[in-house]
N, C-alpha and C positions, 0 to 999 in steps of 0.2 A: 495416506490421507492427502488430498489435494486442495489447493486454494484457488482453483479456477474451474469453471464448469463448461459444459459442452456448448460450443457455438452452434447456432441453429439455422442461419440463413445467410447466403452470400450477399454481401453489400455491394451493390453496383457502384455507388458513389460513397466511399467510406466516410469522407468528412461530413457529409450530410447526416450521417448516423451518429455523429458525436454531439448528441443533444446537450451534454453538460458544458460544452464550451460556451454556448449561448446562455445557458442557465446560470453559469458562474460569471458571465460577462468577461470572458477571456480577452476579447478585443480591447475592452476598456482597460483591463489590467496591463496588457502588453504595451500600452502607452507609457506606463510607469516602469514596469519590470517584465522581463522575459526569462529571468533566471540566469542572466549572463553572469559569469564569474563563479558559478556554483557547479561543483562536480558531484554527481550522484553515483554511488556504487550500486550496481544491480546484481544481486546474488541470486542466481537462477539457473536455468538450463543452458546458458550461453546466450550470446547476442550476435546475430548476423549483422555485421557492420556494413554489408553491401546493399541493403535495401535502400530504395530511393530516399526514404524519409530519414535514414540514419547516416547517410554519407557525410563524413566530416564531423559527426557527432559523437563517435565512439573513440575513446582514448586507450587503444589497446596497449600501447607502449608504456602506459602508466600502471599496468597490472604487475605487482611484484612477481618476479620470476618463479618463486617457489610455488605459486598458485596459478600460474598462467597456462595450464594445460588446456589447449584447444578452446580458448575462451570464445572465439568467434564461430564455433561450430555448435549451433543450437539444435539439440536433438529433438525438441518438441515444438519449437516456434513460440514457446511461452515467454522466455526471457526477452526475445526480440520484440514481442508485443508490449511487454512492460516498458522496455526502453523507449519505444515509440510513443507510448502514452505519456511518458515523462518528458522526453526531449525531441520527439520527431519534428522534422521541419515541414512535413506535408508535401514535400517535393513530388512531382509527378502523380499527384492524387493519393499519396500515402497518408497514414495517420498523422494528424497534427498534435504534437505534444502540448500539454498545458504550460510547460516551461520550455519553449523551443530554443531559448538562449542558453540553457544548461548543457552540460556535457556528461556523457555516460562513461563510467569505468566498469567493464564487465568482469564478473567472476562466475565461472561455471563450476557448480558443485555436483557432487555425486547424486544422481537422481535416477528415477525410473526412466526407461527408454535407452539406457546406456548398456553396452556390453560389460561383462565382468571386468575386462581389462580397463576399459574407460573409467568405470566406477572406481576401481582401485587406484588409478592415477589422478583422479580428481579430488580436490579437497572437500572436506565436509563444511557445514555452515560455520562452525566455530573457527576453523582455520581461515576461512575466507573473511570472516568478520575481523579477526585479529589482524590479518594482512591489510585490510582496508583501513582499519583504525590507525595504522602506522603511516598512512599517506595523507594527502591534503584534501581528500574527499570530505564533504561536510555532512552528506546524508547517505544512509545505507538503507536500501529498499530490499525487503525479503518477502517476496510473494511466494512463500514456501510454507509448508506445514508438516508437522509430524506429531503423533500423540505421545512421543517419548520425551522425557526430560533428562538432559545430560549435564552433569556438573561442569564439564569443559565448555559447553555452550553457554551456560549461565555465567561462567567466569568471563567468557569472551564478550558478552553483552555489557557486563560491568566495566570491562577494560575499555571498550569502545566509548562508552559513556564518559569515562574518566578522561578520554582523549578529546572530548568536546564534540563527538558525533551525535547526530540525531537519527534514531533507528525507527523504521516503520515495518510492520509485518501484517500479513493477512490473517484474520482470526479463524478462517476455515469455513467450510461449506456444508456442515452437517448439523445445522441447527434444527432442521426438520426431521432428523434421525435420532441418533443417540447423543448428539451435542457434546462430543468429547472435547476436552481442553486441547488447544493447539499450540505447539511451540514452534518457533520462538516468540510468537505473539504474546504468550503468557509469561515469558521470561521477564524479570525485572529490567527496567530501563528501555523496554521496547514499547512503542506506541502501537497498540492493537487497533486495526481498522476494520469496521464492518461495512457491508454493502447496502446502499440505498438507491431507490429509483428517482425519477425526475420529480416526484411529488414528496420526496423526503421520507418515504416509507421503507422500512428495512425489508430486505429480501427474505422470503420464508426459509431459504437455505442458510442464511448468514448465522454462523455460530455465535452464541451469546454467552455472557458471563461477566464477572466483575473485572475482567482484563480488557474489555472493549473500551477504548478511549475516545475514538472519533469515528465518524461515518463519512464515506465519500461515495461518489457515483460508482456503482458496480453492477447495474442491470442494463441490458441493451447497450453494452459498450463494445465496440468492434475490436477484434483481435485477429491475428493471422489464424487461418483455419487449421494449419498444420505446418510441419517443417519443410514443406515444398515451397512455401512463400509465393503461391500462385494467386491466392485470393484471401480476402478478409471475410470473417463471419461475425454475426452478432453473438456476443457472449454474456454470461452472467458469472460473477464470482467475486470473492473478497480480494483476489489477486489484483484485479483491476482497481479496486478501491484503494488498496495500499499504494499502488503506483501513482494514482492521482493525488493522494495525500502527500506523497514524497514530492511530487511536482509542485504542489501548493506551497510546501515548505521552501522549495527552491526559489519560488517567486518572492516570498517574504524575505528570505535571507539575502537575495540579490538587491532588494530595495533597501535593506537595512544591514549592510555588510559588517557593521561593527557589533552586531548583536551576537550573543552566545546561543547555543542550541536550546538552553533553558528558556531564553527570552523569545525565540522563534516559536517554540512549542506553547509557551504560556499565552502568547497573543492569539494563536490559533484556537486554543481552548477558550479563551475569554470571548472571542468573537463568533464562536460556533453557534449555529442556529438551534435553539431548543426552547421548549416551553415548560421546562421543569427546573427546579433549583440547581444551580451549579454545584452546590454542596452535596447533591444526591444524584450522581451520574446514573444514566440508564444502563441496564445490562444489555441493551440491544443497540443503542446508538452512542453510548458513552457520554461525552460532554456535548454531543450534538453534531450537526452537519458542518463539515469544514467549509469555511468561507474566506479564502485568502484575500479577496477584494477588500474586506473590511480592514485588513491590516496594510495591504499594499498601498491603498489610496488614502490612508490616514496620516496626517502630519503631527497628530497630537497623542497618539496611542502610547500608553505607558507599558513598556515591556517588563517592568519589575526587576527584581534583583538578578544580576548576571549569573550568580553562583548558586541559586536556589532552585532545586529540581521541582517543577510544578506537579510531578507525579510522585513526590517523595513518600506520601502516606501509603499508596498502594504498592510502591516499590519496596517499602519496608514490610508491608503486611503479606504480600504475595496473593495468590489466587485463593479465594475463600468461597464457600457456598457452592462449590462446583465439584464434579466427579474427580476422584483422585487421578493423578497422571498415570499413564501406563508404565509398567516396569520396562526399563530399557533392556534390549537384548544384550547378551554378553559381548558380542562384537557389534560395533556400530553399524546400523543399517543405513542405506541411503535416505537422505532427507528429501523426499520427492517434491518436485514442482509439478505443475500441471498446465498443459497447453489448453485445457478446457475441452478435452476430447472424451470424457468418460460418460457423463450422464447429464441430461438437462434437468433443470430445477424450476419449480414454480416461482412466479414473481407476484409481488403485491401490487404492481403498477396497474392503475386504472386508465392510463394513457390520456389523462385529462389535459395534459400540457401545462399544468400549473407550476411553472419553473421559477416563479419570482421568489420563492422562499429561499433559494440558494444564495440570493444576493441582496435582497432589500428588506425582508421582514425582520422584525426585532425579536422579542421574546417568543411570540407565538409562531414558531418556525416549522414544527414538524409533528406529525402524528405517527406513532409507532404502530404498525399493523403486522401481525404475524398469524398466518393461516386464516386470514379473514376476520380475526377478532382483535379488538383494540386492547392494548395492555397499558397499565399505568406506568408511564415513562419515568415517574419520579421514584421508582423502586430503588432501594439501596443497591449499589454494586457489591455490597457485602452479602447479599442474599440472592444468588443467581437462581 
């Protein structure tokens, strides 16, 4: 299973394709916060630290030696794209990250596209998460997905949460197919992120269920076309949404450095764009469209209790009303990431350019559309 979909068109001017930067008023937020002082672990296919946008942004020496196998050799171009979406400087026309002041700590995990030898020497997601949890990174981004649930992975997420880390993961791209549950997004203590377009509509491909917590831009978002790093393409996928959600958290945490992971997440949930009750999260957009500006630019926002998990109910309940997880193979298979090179997916975008909902609208913020039909966004996340 993959968490990024096929790029479709070469972007001549990649920054002009980053519609969500204007939609989220990144320029306004950057006057207050750029993510400075926040480190984000990118658990993916590797991160090429030599792209123009990532020079000086990747802290290779801070990767624990036990999991540092070839971390800057990106076998897909996917991990590099996620790193740039989070913290790219935009130098020489490269991708501009939503949190350009943040730093990236790369973790390359066993994935499709590797040789058997490479895969055997690379850590799996649980090993990478545990390693990252023992460092001073604040945010762990996992734009990866697998239909298998593993006890060691579940334990790793719980451990990272206990260490004060904020974890984001892509919910997957098979919502218009069999809609399988995707891990680690469905693991407890992980914030599952779905993909929305510039009008706040969920992508038809975006996997849905009661483990979707937030939505972020994930349609018509540029990424590297492949591991040759010669050009960018327009892409669709929940991978991009997870990266942009991680960058949003970096902006908030930088602006409020004394907050805990619980407080950062709670404020993102409280300020998310939605027109349904917060008490009944949507199975498609969770608590709504992520809007970090509402937190970054507020001097009066109440972050709530530092030690209370805002997702404690669902973390205790687990995934319900959804297909049973696949049985794990006897030997752990690679947990694949995707550079978005497999298959294109349909979009719900009508290209109307109505981007104001990402930054200024209050309760009436989004309409969920899937396959051309409107769905009741107030449906309980207990009944996917």
